[in-house]
C-alpha positions, 0 to 999 in steps of 0.5 A: 121558691126554694128551688128558685133561690137555689138556682139563683144562688148557683147562678151567682156562684158561677158568675163569681167563679168567672169574675177573676178571669174576666177581671184579669185582662182588665188588670193587666191593661191597667198595670201595663199603662201605669208601667209605660207612664213611668216618670223619668228620673231627675238628674242630680247636681253631679250629673249636671256638673259632669255634663257641663265639664264635658261641654267645656272640654270640647275644643271649639272649631277653628275660626275661619280666617279672612285673607289678610290685606296689608294697608298701603303706604299713606300719603304722608310717607310718600311725601317724605320720600321725595328725592332730593340731591343730598346724598350720604354714604352708608358704611354700617347699619345698626338695628334697634328694637329687634328682639334677638332671634325673632322668627329666625332672623338674626342680625347677620340676616338683616345685614346680608339683606342690605350689603348691596346698599353699603358704601354707595351714595344714598338719598333719603329715598334710598335710605327709606328703600333700605328700611323697606327691604327689612320690612319685606324680609320680616313679612316674608318670614311671617311677621306681617305687622313688623315694620322697619323705620328710619328714626330721626338721626344724624348720620355720623361716620356713615352709621345708619340706624334702622328701628325695627317695630315687631308689632303685636 
């Protein structure tokens, strides 16, 4: 029986010597899977703040502009334009409401535009036509909502006042 105990003891000691080699691959697999499942670090408040600042610094895309369509003259304005037989001779035009140097248009540019209409008999429609020329000049220079109008007035000494509304 002693020999049987000795044999089994030898067999057990053989198994015990092989055990570390058998368990090593299993331990490596467990460690590798544990390393692969590393939890990502949570970003701090400073990191989040930097990300938000970088996003706000980015320039927004330019808005797509639709083609601009100017409104037509209203029917009330056309009714006022009905020609009558009363005429006046305009010798000088005074502009009000015109900020100096607006879009490169000076007082002389405006006077030059109306030079042909001075010292001629003009009806109310002719006076409105002069205001429309000034409106067209402003629109040609990029001020699309600018408008020249004839304010209520009494012509004295041939001086016509045209009011410029530059728009916003």
